[in-house]
Residue frames relative to the residue before (quaternion, step in Angstrom):
aa qw qx qy qz dx dy dz
X 1.0000 0.0000 0.0000 0.0000 0.00 0.00 0.00
X 0.6354 0.5248 -0.3269 0.4626 3.55 1.06 -0.82
X 0.6390 0.5384 -0.3225 0.4447 3.55 1.01 -0.80
X 0.6460 0.5129 -0.3218 0.4648 3.57 1.00 -0.78
X 0.6547 0.4930 -0.3159 0.4781 3.60 0.97 -0.84
X 0.6522 0.5084 -0.3084 0.4703 3.58 0.94 -0.86
X 0.6448 0.5073 -0.3119 0.4792 3.59 0.97 -0.80
X 0.6466 0.5154 -0.3116 0.4682 3.60 0.99 -0.82
X 0.6613 0.4953 -0.3026 0.4752 3.63 0.92 -0.90
X 0.6747 0.4903 -0.3009 0.4624 3.60 0.87 -0.87
X 0.6693 0.4765 -0.3105 0.4781 3.59 0.91 -0.80
X 0.6172 0.5280 -0.3451 0.4703 3.62 1.09 -0.65
X 0.6536 0.4984 -0.3119 0.4766 3.57 0.96 -0.82
X 0.6303 0.5329 -0.3270 0.4602 3.56 1.00 -0.77
X 0.6742 0.4856 -0.2935 0.4728 3.59 0.92 -0.86
X 0.6638 0.4963 -0.3053 0.4688 3.60 0.95 -0.86
X 0.6340 0.5445 -0.3422 0.4295 3.62 1.00 -0.69
X 0.6558 0.4975 -0.3143 0.4729 3.63 1.16 -0.41
X 0.5583 0.6326 -0.3828 0.3762 3.57 1.24 -0.30
X 0.0423 -0.7681 0.6389 0.0041 3.58 -0.97 0.94
X 0.3716 -0.7749 0.4702 0.2008 3.59 -0.44 1.23
X 0.6454 0.5438 -0.3336 0.4201 3.61 1.12 -0.52
X 0.7744 0.2166 -0.1309 0.5799 3.60 1.19 -0.39
X 0.4665 -0.6415 0.5045 0.3410 3.58 -1.01 0.61
X 0.5416 -0.6535 0.4221 0.3185 3.54 -1.03 0.74
X 0.7844 0.1646 -0.0876 0.5916 3.54 0.97 -0.82
X 0.0995 -0.8054 0.5840 0.0200 3.56 -0.66 1.11
X 0.3348 -0.7593 0.5272 0.1830 3.53 -0.57 1.19
X 0.7601 0.0473 -0.0214 0.6477 3.59 0.98 -0.92
X 0.2460 -0.8225 0.4863 0.1629 3.61 0.07 1.18
X 0.6276 0.5508 -0.3550 0.4204 3.63 1.05 -0.57
X 0.5804 0.5559 -0.3863 0.4526 3.58 1.22 -0.22
X 0.6845 0.4579 -0.2855 0.4902 3.59 1.09 -0.63
X 0.7788 0.0873 -0.0266 0.6206 3.57 0.96 -0.85
X 0.1754 -0.8389 0.5078 0.0876 3.55 0.10 1.30
X 0.4313 -0.6642 0.5529 0.2590 3.49 -1.22 0.66
X 0.3351 -0.7578 0.5244 0.1962 3.58 -0.79 0.96
X 0.0816 -0.7869 0.6112 0.0227 3.55 -0.63 1.13
X 0.3698 -0.7057 0.5543 0.2407 3.55 -1.07 0.70
X 0.5858 -0.5877 0.4276 0.3585 3.55 -1.12 0.69
X 0.8569 0.0577 -0.0941 0.5035 3.57 -0.97 0.98
X 0.3707 0.7225 -0.5015 0.2985 3.60 1.13 0.55
X 0.5965 -0.5310 0.4459 0.4043 3.56 -1.23 0.40
X 0.0248 -0.8098 0.5854 -0.0293 3.54 -0.95 0.83
X 0.3537 -0.7183 0.5568 0.2212 3.54 -1.10 0.70
X 0.4603 0.7022 -0.4363 0.3236 3.59 1.27 -0.01
X 0.7699 0.2474 -0.1320 0.5733 3.58 1.16 -0.56
X 0.5337 -0.6571 0.4220 0.3245 3.55 -0.99 0.75
X 0.6820 0.4629 -0.2942 0.4838 3.61 1.17 -0.47
X 0.5104 -0.6461 0.4281 0.3726 3.58 1.23 0.08
X 0.8629 -0.0702 0.0796 0.4941 3.53 -0.75 -1.09
X 0.5555 0.6688 -0.3886 0.3052 3.62 1.07 -0.62
X 0.6527 0.5341 -0.3325 0.4221 3.57 0.98 -0.71
X 0.6631 0.5070 -0.3083 0.4563 3.61 1.19 -0.42
X 0.6059 0.5445 -0.3567 0.4574 3.60 1.24 -0.22
X 0.5493 -0.5923 0.4469 0.3844 3.61 -1.09 0.51
X 0.5959 -0.5728 0.4231 0.3713 3.53 -1.16 0.56
X 0.5615 -0.6085 0.4262 0.3645 3.62 -0.97 0.73
X 0.8176 0.2360 -0.1897 0.4897 3.55 -0.96 0.90
X 0.4814 0.6695 -0.4491 0.3442 3.59 1.24 0.04
X 0.2606 -0.7494 0.5947 0.1294 3.53 -1.20 0.64
X 0.4750 -0.6784 0.4804 0.2886 3.57 -0.85 0.95
X 0.5749 -0.5978 0.4346 0.3510 3.55 -1.09 0.75
X 0.8089 0.2543 -0.2071 0.4880 3.56 -0.95 0.93
X 0.6694 0.4603 -0.3040 0.4976 3.61 1.23 -0.03
X 0.1634 -0.7765 0.6024 0.0865 3.54 -0.91 0.92
X 0.5033 -0.6625 0.4543 0.3184 3.59 -0.86 0.86
X 0.2588 -0.7291 0.6145 0.1544 3.55 -1.16 0.69
X 0.3012 -0.8412 0.4327 0.1201 3.55 -0.38 1.29
X 0.6153 0.5352 -0.3608 0.4525 3.60 1.22 0.01
X 0.3852 -0.7561 0.4752 0.2328 3.61 -0.63 1.08
X 0.5397 -0.6136 0.4791 0.3205 3.55 -1.31 0.38
X 0.4377 0.6450 -0.4901 0.3901 3.54 0.52 1.27
X 0.6543 -0.4799 0.3815 0.4427 3.57 -1.26 0.12
X 0.6351 0.5147 -0.3295 0.4724 3.58 1.03 -0.74
X 0.6343 0.5225 -0.3223 0.4699 3.59 1.03 -0.77
X 0.6264 0.5287 -0.3269 0.4703 3.58 1.06 -0.77
X 0.6817 0.4829 -0.2873 0.4686 3.58 0.87 -0.96
X 0.6350 0.5247 -0.3221 0.4667 3.58 1.05 -0.77
X 0.6606 0.4892 -0.3020 0.4828 3.59 0.95 -0.88
X 0.6251 0.5519 -0.3293 0.4430 3.56 1.01 -0.82
X 0.7352 0.4246 -0.2256 0.4778 3.57 0.96 -0.88
X 0.8406 0.2881 -0.0902 0.4497 3.59 0.87 -0.93
X 0.6284 0.5504 -0.3534 0.4211 3.61 1.12 -0.46
X 0.0626 -0.8058 0.5880 -0.0328 3.56 -0.71 1.15
X 0.5229 -0.6565 0.4551 0.2976 3.56 -1.00 0.85
X 0.3544 -0.7233 0.5482 0.2254 3.58 -0.98 0.82
X 0.6031 0.5714 -0.3544 0.4292 3.61 1.27 -0.21
X 0.4883 -0.6294 0.5157 0.3155 3.53 -1.15 0.64
X 0.4714 -0.6287 0.5309 0.3174 3.55 -1.22 0.54
X 0.1890 0.7829 -0.5668 0.1736 3.58 -0.18 1.28
X 0.6121 -0.5489 0.4213 0.3829 3.53 -1.26 0.41
X 0.6197 0.5501 -0.3455 0.4405 3.59 1.07 -0.70
X 0.6671 0.4813 -0.3060 0.4793 3.60 0.93 -0.86
X 0.6728 0.4870 -0.3126 0.4608 3.59 0.92 -0.85
X 0.6199 0.5348 -0.3440 0.4597 3.62 1.05 -0.69
X 0.6466 0.4930 -0.3109 0.4922 3.55 1.02 -0.80
X 0.6418 0.5219 -0.3080 0.4700 3.57 1.04 -0.80
X 0.6249 0.5339 -0.3344 0.4611 3.58 1.04 -0.74
X 0.6508 0.5092 -0.3156 0.4665 3.58 0.96 -0.84
X 0.6740 0.4805 -0.2902 0.4801 3.59 0.91 -0.91
X 0.6099 0.5483 -0.3383 0.4614 3.58 1.06 -0.77
X 0.6480 0.5249 -0.3100 0.4565 3.58 0.98 -0.84
X 0.6754 0.4842 -0.2886 0.4754 3.58 1.07 -0.70
X 0.8323 0.2903 -0.1072 0.4600 3.58 0.68 -1.11
X 0.8006 0.3643 -0.1508 0.4512 3.60 0.96 -0.75
X 0.6451 0.5906 -0.3319 0.3533 3.58 0.92 -0.90
X 0.5781 0.5989 -0.3948 0.3888 3.62 1.05 -0.54
X 0.7352 0.3365 -0.2162 0.5472 3.59 1.13 -0.56
X 0.7866 0.3798 -0.1749 0.4544 3.57 0.68 -1.15
X 0.4857 -0.6655 0.4374 0.3603 3.61 1.22 -0.24
X 0.5843 -0.6097 0.4041 0.3514 3.57 -1.10 0.60
X 0.7008 0.4259 -0.2659 0.5068 3.61 1.23 -0.38
X 0.5010 -0.6608 0.4247 0.3634 3.59 1.26 -0.12
X 0.4826 0.6964 -0.4104 0.3372 3.58 1.25 0.33
X 0.5512 -0.6373 0.3834 0.3782 3.60 1.26 0.13
X 0.6218 0.5416 -0.3369 0.4545 3.58 1.22 0.29
X 0.1339 0.7966 -0.5672 0.1603 3.52 0.68 1.15
X 0.7258 -0.4526 0.2953 0.4257 3.55 -1.28 0.19
X 0.6438 0.5111 -0.3355 0.4602 3.61 1.04 -0.65
X 0.6397 0.4979 -0.3289 0.4845 3.58 1.12 -0.57
X 0.6751 0.4878 -0.3106 0.4581 3.61 0.90 -0.84
X 0.6860 0.4311 -0.2772 0.5165 3.60 1.15 -0.50
X 0.4229 -0.7520 0.4077 0.2990 3.56 1.40 0.14
X 0.3039 0.7310 -0.5397 0.2862 3.58 1.01 0.84
X 0.7556 0.0639 -0.0388 0.6508 3.56 1.16 -0.75
X 0.1322 -0.7929 0.5914 0.0641 3.57 -0.86 0.92
X 0.7744 0.3695 -0.2575 0.4443 3.55 -1.20 0.47
X 0.3237 0.7278 -0.5357 0.2802 3.58 1.10 0.60
X 0.3723 -0.7768 0.4576 0.2202 3.61 -0.55 1.08
X 0.4380 -0.6276 0.5731 0.2930 3.49 -1.30 0.50
X 0.5348 -0.6322 0.4462 0.3395 3.57 -1.05 0.69
X 0.5721 0.6014 -0.3800 0.4082 3.60 1.16 -0.50
X 0.7063 0.4664 -0.2491 0.4707 3.59 1.13 -0.67
X 0.6754 0.5105 -0.2762 0.4548 3.58 1.24 -0.20
X 0.3359 -0.6833 0.6091 0.2220 3.52 -1.20 0.68
X 0.1578 0.8144 -0.5328 0.1671 3.58 0.06 1.30
X 0.1523 -0.7386 0.6485 0.1033 3.50 -1.33 0.49
X 0.6912 -0.4417 0.3476 0.4541 3.56 -1.27 0.08
X 0.6530 0.5252 -0.3081 0.4503 3.57 1.02 -0.81
X 0.6676 0.4853 -0.3154 0.4683 3.61 0.95 -0.78
X 0.6243 0.5250 -0.3397 0.4681 3.59 1.05 -0.72
X 0.6454 0.5162 -0.3140 0.4674 3.57 0.93 -0.91
X 0.6549 0.5207 -0.3103 0.4512 3.59 0.92 -0.91
X 0.6683 0.4858 -0.3029 0.4750 3.60 0.93 -0.86
X 0.6371 0.5013 -0.3366 0.4791 3.61 1.01 -0.67
X 0.6509 0.5309 -0.3080 0.4468 3.56 1.07 -0.74
X 0.8337 0.2022 -0.0684 0.5093 3.60 0.76 -1.04
X 0.4341 -0.6481 0.5048 0.3696 3.59 1.08 -0.63
X 0.0733 -0.7827 0.6161 0.0495 3.56 -1.26 0.26
X 0.8264 0.0440 -0.0955 0.5532 3.56 -0.93 0.98
X 0.8313 -0.1479 0.1143 0.5234 3.64 -0.72 -1.01
X 0.5968 0.5663 -0.3676 0.4336 3.59 1.22 -0.30
X 0.3242 -0.7580 0.5386 0.1738 3.54 -0.83 1.02
X 0.6609 -0.4912 0.3945 0.4078 3.51 -1.35 0.14
X 0.2010 -0.7596 0.6063 0.1223 3.54 -1.17 0.69
X 0.3233 0.7806 -0.4817 0.2326 3.59 1.26 0.30
X 0.6666 0.4979 -0.3064 0.4625 3.59 1.11 -0.54
X 0.6943 0.4702 -0.2743 0.4707 3.58 1.19 -0.45
X 0.8029 0.1695 -0.0721 0.5669 3.58 0.98 -0.79
X 0.4114 -0.7143 0.5093 0.2472 3.56 -0.97 0.85
X 0.7588 -0.4019 0.2544 0.4449 3.59 -1.28 0.07
X 0.6621 0.4974 -0.3151 0.4636 3.60 0.88 -0.86
X 0.6665 0.5006 -0.3012 0.4630 3.57 0.94 -0.85
X 0.6106 0.5364 -0.3551 0.4619 3.61 1.07 -0.65
X 0.6613 0.4870 -0.3098 0.4791 3.59 0.99 -0.79
X 0.6300 0.5229 -0.3389 0.4636 3.59 1.03 -0.68
X 0.6330 0.5057 -0.3246 0.4881 3.59 1.01 -0.78
X 0.6351 0.5315 -0.3308 0.4526 3.59 0.97 -0.84
X 0.6251 0.5247 -0.3448 0.4637 3.62 0.99 -0.74
X 0.6812 0.4783 -0.2998 0.4662 3.58 0.91 -0.85
X 0.6324 0.5250 -0.3401 0.4569 3.61 0.97 -0.76
X 0.6519 0.4948 -0.3212 0.4764 3.60 0.95 -0.78
X 0.6071 0.5337 -0.3461 0.4762 3.59 1.08 -0.67
X 0.6624 0.4973 -0.3066 0.4690 3.61 0.92 -0.91
X 0.6341 0.5297 -0.3318 0.4553 3.57 0.99 -0.80
X 0.6499 0.5079 -0.3129 0.4709 3.58 0.96 -0.81
X 0.6440 0.5176 -0.3145 0.4675 3.59 1.05 -0.76
X 0.6751 0.4991 -0.2912 0.4587 3.60 1.02 -0.81
X 0.7337 0.4342 -0.2407 0.4640 3.59 1.02 -0.71
X 0.4428 0.6924 -0.4651 0.3290 3.62 1.23 0.08
């Protein structure tokens, strides 16, 4: 009986000595506990084509993104100006949202009234910012400029989504009407 108890105690000590609290003893999927770091677009033996399997499929479109069919050219600008029409209704709610976004992204250069006298212009950081009263603009041309930028103005496509661009365009057209009265 003593031998059995002694054997049990020794085997228990042996089992406990193998225990490591920082790592599980049995790992079903070891890469889930200690992940392997892969670099983006790195060569990989996981796929028979190497790197090709890690690239998006040709012609695929990211979820939530809609293609914009007007190219970033002067002809594309003129085409958008003539043919691109807002899918949003002209409402006070959309224009109010556009006014708020305009205050964040546009007013620093174009001014809160759209007269081209924003704070960056008055401090002479950027000169020659046009007034909306002097421009022949449409909702489509405003959307196109927000999408790609024009002259010294960069693209705002990364900051505002499609709906927000149309809301800003509604507010800009409102400001233009106010300036030309």
